[in-house]
N, C-alpha and C positions, 0 to 999 in steps of 0.2 A: 304518469307511474315510471318509478325510478328503477333501472334495471341493478339489481344487488350485484355484488361480485359472487361467482357461484366458486364453491373450493376448487374446482379445474383451474381457474382461471389464476388464481393466489398459486396454485401447485406451480403451472407453467411459468408465473412472474417468478416463484424462489427456486426453478429448476433452473433460470437461466446462469449461463456461465458470470455473464458482467453481475450480475447481483449476489451469487455466490464469492465472487473473487472482491468486489468492493467490501462488502458486509465483512468479509473476514480479514480484509487488508486493513480497514479503518480500527476494527477492535483491536488488532493483535496489536496494531503500529501505535495506540491510543495506550497500550499498557506501557510500552517501550518508551515511548515520549515522555510518559509520566517517569518514570525510571531514568533516561538521562536527563530532562529538565532540571536537575540542581546543578549540572556543568553548563548552561548556557545561561547567559547574561538579562535575559529575559527573565529566568527566573526568581529575580530580585524584584518584579512588577510591586505594587506596595499591595495589591488584593487578589485573593483566589479567584476571585471572578475573573480577572485579568491573565492569570496564568492559565485558567480552564481556557479562557478563547483562543488563545497562543497554541496549548494541547490539539484542539481538536480542529484548529486551521489548520495546521502539519498534518495531523492524522488523515483530514479529509483530503490533501494533497497528496499524502502517500496512497490514497484510495486510488486518487485520479491517476498517479504514477502506475499504478498496479493496471490498472483498466488500460492505460498507453501500449505499456508491456505487451500484455496479454493481448491484444489488438495488433500488435505485430507480427506476434508471434503464429496469430488467427491466420495472417494474410498470408504466409510463410506453410503453415499446415495446411489450408485452405479450408480450415475448419473451426469454426466458432468453440467447439466443443473439444478441442485438443487434450486439453487437461482430463476428459475421463480415462484415457490412456497416454497418458504424458511419458514421452520419450525421456532419457538423458538430455541430448541434444536441446530439445524445447523447454527443458527446467532450466538447463544452464542458460541457453539464448531471453528466457522471461527475466531470468535472474540477471545476467549481464547488461539488458535495454534496462530495467530499473536505475541499476548501481549506475548506468551511463549518466542517465536524464540526473538524477540527485546529484552529481558530482558537478554537473554544468549549472544545475540549479545553487546547489548550497556554493561553488564559488563564488557563482555572479550576486549570490546576497553577502556573502558575507565580507566579496572584497569591493564590488562595485556600489551597489546601494547601501552596504553598511548597516544591513535590516538590523542586525544581531551579530554579536560578535561569539567568539568561542575561547573563554580563558584557559581551558584546560584539553589536551589530546588533541591539539590542530595538526594535521596533516602538513610537511612542511610543503612550502609555494602556494598550494592551493589554500591552506589557513580554514578549511572547513575541518569538522570534527570527527576524528576515527568510530567514534560511536554512528554515527551517520554511514560509514562505510559497512561496519560490522550488520547494521539493522538493516542495509542492503542485500547483505551476504545469507546472513541467516532468518531472516523473516519472510522470502518471497517463497522458496522451498516451502517454509509450514502453510504459508496463505493457500499455494497451491494443493498441497494435499489433504489441507481442509477442505476445500470446494471439492475436489474429486470426490474425498468421502460423503459431503452432503450432497450431491448432484447422482450418486451412485445410488444412493437412496432415496430419490426421488424419481428416477428410472424405474425402480420398483413399482412405485403408486401408479405409474402413468400407465 
């Protein structure tokens, strides 16, 4: 006899901070990646499937960066659920950690591995795009807000 997942198990999984943060980060960053894609060299790839793979890869990476940022803040807050009552300090730290990780990864990928180039909007010296900097200043607070609202809804059901 197979155990079927119960409604409470599904609600428990969906109510976890990590699931909420990753889902919202992936979805919102995917939309942002689509909007900024024409400014990157990979946009010239021959097929739509190639472009979608690159956009999905980048969005998945953004979701992972979001989780790493949240875990660092969780260690300092001593709670995985700090985003239920986020303070300005934790919101700024969450955003800053993601921005720093992105600066390091983007600079490495553009200058060292030459994975892709940024023909326009390049940050002097770093060579990465200003679009990525704006992305990691604007989107993390939005992801945090949406995750916060979603988790509050699940608290009422439990």
